[in-house]
C-alpha positions in Angstrom: 20.6 -0.3 101.6 20.1 -3.9 100.5 17.8 -5.8 98.2 16.6 -9.4 98.7 14.5 -11.9 96.9 12.6 -14.7 98.6 11.0 -17.9 97.3 7.4 -19.0 97.7 5.9 -18.2 101.1 2.8 -20.3 100.7 1.4 -19.3 104.0 4.6 -20.2 105.9 4.9 -17.1 108.1 7.4 -18.3 110.7 10.3 -19.1 108.3 9.5 -15.9 106.4 9.9 -13.9 109.6 13.1 -15.8 110.4 14.7 -14.7 107.1 13.8 -11.1 107.6 15.3 -11.2 111.1 18.4 -13.0 109.9 19.3 -10.1 107.6 17.9 -7.4 110.0 15.6 -6.2 107.2 14.9 -2.5 107.4 11.9 -1.4 105.4 13.0 2.2 105.5 16.2 1.3 103.6 16.0 -2.2 102.1 13.8 -3.7 99.4 12.2 -7.1 99.2 11.2 -9.0 96.1 8.8 -11.9 96.5 8.6 -14.3 93.6 4.9 -15.1 94.3 2.6 -17.7 95.9 2.3 -15.7 99.1 -0.7 -17.8 100.1 -2.2 -21.3 100.2 -1.3 -24.7 101.6 0.7 -23.4 104.5 -0.6 -22.7 108.1 -0.8 -18.9 108.1 -1.6 -17.1 104.8 -3.3 -14.3 106.7 -0.1 -13.5 108.7 2.0 -13.6 105.5 -0.3 -11.1 103.7 -0.6 -8.9 106.8 3.2 -8.6 107.1 3.8 -8.2 103.4 1.2 -5.4 103.0 2.6 -3.7 106.1 5.9 -3.2 104.2 4.1 -1.4 101.3 6.7 0.6 99.4 9.5 -1.7 100.5 8.2 -4.8 98.8 7.4 -5.9 95.2 5.6 -9.2 94.5 5.5 -11.0 91.2 2.2 -12.8 91.4 2.1 -16.6 91.4 -0.6 -19.1 90.5 -1.9 -19.3 94.1 -2.2 -15.5 94.4 -4.1 -15.3 91.1 -6.3 -18.2 92.3 -7.1 -16.3 95.5 -8.2 -13.3 93.4 -10.3 -15.5 91.2 -11.9 -17.3 94.1 -13.0 -14.1 95.9 -14.0 -12.1 92.8 -16.0 -14.9 91.4 -17.5 -15.9 94.8 -16.3 -19.4 94.7 -15.7 -21.8 97.5 -12.0 -22.2 98.3 -10.1 -25.5 98.2 -9.9 -26.8 101.8 -6.3 -27.8 101.1 -5.4 -24.2 100.7 -6.2 -23.4 104.4 -7.5 -19.9 103.5 -10.4 -19.7 105.9 -8.8 -17.1 108.3 -7.7 -15.0 105.4 -11.1 -15.0 103.7 -12.8 -14.1 107.0 -10.5 -11.1 107.7 -12.0 -7.7 107.6 -8.9 -6.5 105.8 -9.4 -9.0 102.9 -10.4 -6.2 100.4 -7.2 -4.3 101.1 -5.1 -7.5 100.6 -6.8 -8.2 97.3 -6.2 -4.6 96.2 -2.6 -5.0 97.1 -2.2 -8.2 95.1 -4.0 -6.6 92.1 -1.5 -3.8 92.2 1.5 -6.2 91.7 2.9 -7.3 88.4 3.6 -10.8 86.9 7.3 -9.9 86.3 9.8 -7.2 87.0 13.3 -6.3 85.7 15.9 -4.7 88.0 18.5 -3.0 85.7 20.8 -2.3 88.7 21.2 -6.0 89.1 20.5 -7.0 85.5 18.0 -9.4 87.0 14.6 -10.6 85.8 12.1 -11.9 88.4 8.8 -13.8 87.9 7.1 -16.6 89.6 7.6 -19.4 87.1 10.1 -17.9 84.6 10.1 -16.4 81.1 9.4 -18.0 77.8 12.7 -18.5 75.8 11.2 -16.6 72.8 10.3 -13.5 74.8 12.9 -10.8 75.4 12.7 -8.8 78.6 11.2 -5.7 77.0 8.4 -7.8 75.5 7.9 -9.7 78.7 7.4 -6.5 80.7 4.9 -5.2 78.1 2.9 -8.5 78.3 2.9 -8.4 82.1 1.6 -4.8 82.0 -1.2 -5.7 79.6 -2.2 -8.7 81.7 -2.1 -6.6 84.8 -4.6 -4.2 83.2 -6.9 -7.2 82.8 -6.8 -8.4 86.4 -7.0 -4.8 87.7 -9.8 -3.7 85.4 -13.6 -3.8 85.4 -13.6 -7.3 83.8 -11.0 -8.8 86.2 -13.4 -11.4 87.5 -14.1 -12.7 84.0 -10.5 -12.8 83.0 -9.5 -14.6 86.1 -12.4 -17.1 85.9 -11.4 -17.9 82.3 -7.7 -18.4 83.0 -7.9 -22.1 83.9 -7.2 -24.8 81.4 -4.3 -26.5 79.7 -3.8 -24.9 76.3 -0.2 -25.6 75.4 0.2 -23.0 72.6 2.0 -19.7 73.1 -0.7 -17.3 71.6 0.1 -13.7 72.5 -1.1 -12.3 69.2 -4.5 -14.1 69.3 -7.6 -12.0 68.5 -9.3 -13.3 71.7 -8.1 -11.2 74.7 -8.8 -14.2 77.0 -6.5 -16.5 75.0 -3.8 -13.9 75.1 -4.3 -13.4 78.9 -4.2 -17.1 79.5 -0.9 -17.5 77.7 0.7 -14.7 79.6 -0.5 -16.0 83.0 0.5 -19.6 82.1 4.0 -18.6 81.2 4.6 -16.3 84.2 2.9 -18.3 86.9 2.5 -22.0 85.8 5.3 -22.9 83.4 7.8 -25.7 84.2 8.5 -28.0 81.3 8.2 -27.2 77.6 7.8 -29.5 74.7 10.5 -30.0 72.0 8.9 -27.2 70.0 8.8 -24.9 73.1 5.1 -25.2 73.9 3.7 -25.5 77.4 3.3 -28.8 79.3 1.1 -28.7 82.4 1.3 -32.3 83.6 5.0 -32.8 84.6 6.1 -31.3 87.9 9.1 -33.4 88.8 12.8 -32.6 88.7 14.4 -31.5 85.4 15.7 -34.9 84.5 12.4 -36.8 85.0 10.9 -36.6 81.5 12.8 -37.4 78.3 10.5 -35.8 75.8 10.3 -32.5 77.7 12.8 -29.9 78.8 12.8 -27.2 81.5 12.1 -23.7 80.1 15.6 -22.6 81.2 17.4 -25.3 79.1 17.2 -23.1 76.0 20.6 -21.8 74.8 19.4 -18.2 75.3 19.7 -18.6 79.1 23.1 -20.3 79.0 24.7 -17.4 77.1 22.8 -14.5 78.7 24.4 -12.1 81.2 21.0 -11.5 82.8 20.1 -13.3 86.0 16.7 -15.0 85.9 15.1 -15.5 89.3 12.0 -17.6 89.8 10.1 -19.9 92.3 7.2 -22.2 91.7 9.2 -25.4 91.0 9.9 -27.0 94.4 11.0 -30.3 92.9 14.2 -28.6 91.6 15.3 -28.1 95.2 17.0 -24.9 94.2 19.1 -26.4 91.4 18.9 -25.5 87.7 22.4 -26.4 86.4 22.4 -23.0 84.6 24.7 -20.5 86.2 22.5 -17.4 86.0 19.1 -19.0 86.5 18.2 -19.0 90.2 15.4 -21.3 91.6 14.2 -20.0 94.9 11.3 -22.3 95.7 13.0 -24.9 97.9 9.7 -26.4 99.2 9.2 -24.7 102.5 5.5 -25.7 102.6 6.6 -29.3 102.0 9.2 -29.4 104.8 12.2 -27.8 103.1 13.8 -24.5 103.9 12.6 -21.1 102.7 15.3 -19.4 100.6 16.4 -15.8 100.3 19.1 -14.3 98.0 21.0 -11.1 98.5 20.8 -9.5 95.1 24.1 -7.6 95.5 26.3 -10.4 96.8 24.4 -13.6 95.5 24.6 -15.0 99.0 21.7 -17.4 99.8 20.2 -17.5 103.2 18.0 -20.4 104.4 15.3 -20.5 107.1 15.8 -23.0 110.0 
């Protein structure tokens, strides 16, 4: 039995399949953790979701911003962004089942057997793992519940403040979604920045979320995707960046959670 995590698929089915074949992935014995952004921008989001949902109990997804955007687009009957290349997926008769699958997935997960925390974009330095899991569970009840369309429609915007105790449920929801699916740089007072997407050394007045001393001294391994410009490098021993920009011409990256071996698509 083996457990693996893979970086952003973004509709890139062929390299995804290559990685599974490279490790002879066996869904009856192995487990796969996907850090999110299964869809959008790549050539075959439909095939990616078909394959992922076929694995069912052998896969866990931590939703990314593109996955949430897909849910919002469909539930709010909006036109998709042509750049996302979602037309075949949106025309599929199985689309309701794929959306149901995505809504059943969390924003983060913790694997005690590997002392590993996984989410699409990371974890805020001020949140411990127990709190992060509770916030993820609360947000999931929002995008699964009867008011899912409203919560997802209202999640857009660039509010930098971390407001998880706010009286407005939408504000709390937005903060949780922004941290787990959109975060890259933080300001000097650890608030969110939404404009900078380059490498970690690009902006003097900002800092990557994982530069906080908490991560440099923690025994926990933090695994995330979302930030292709990092090219898989964080300079923090136990913080693992898995988005190596497959959709932009780079490889897709998989990590064996037991051995720390990284495998790359061709």
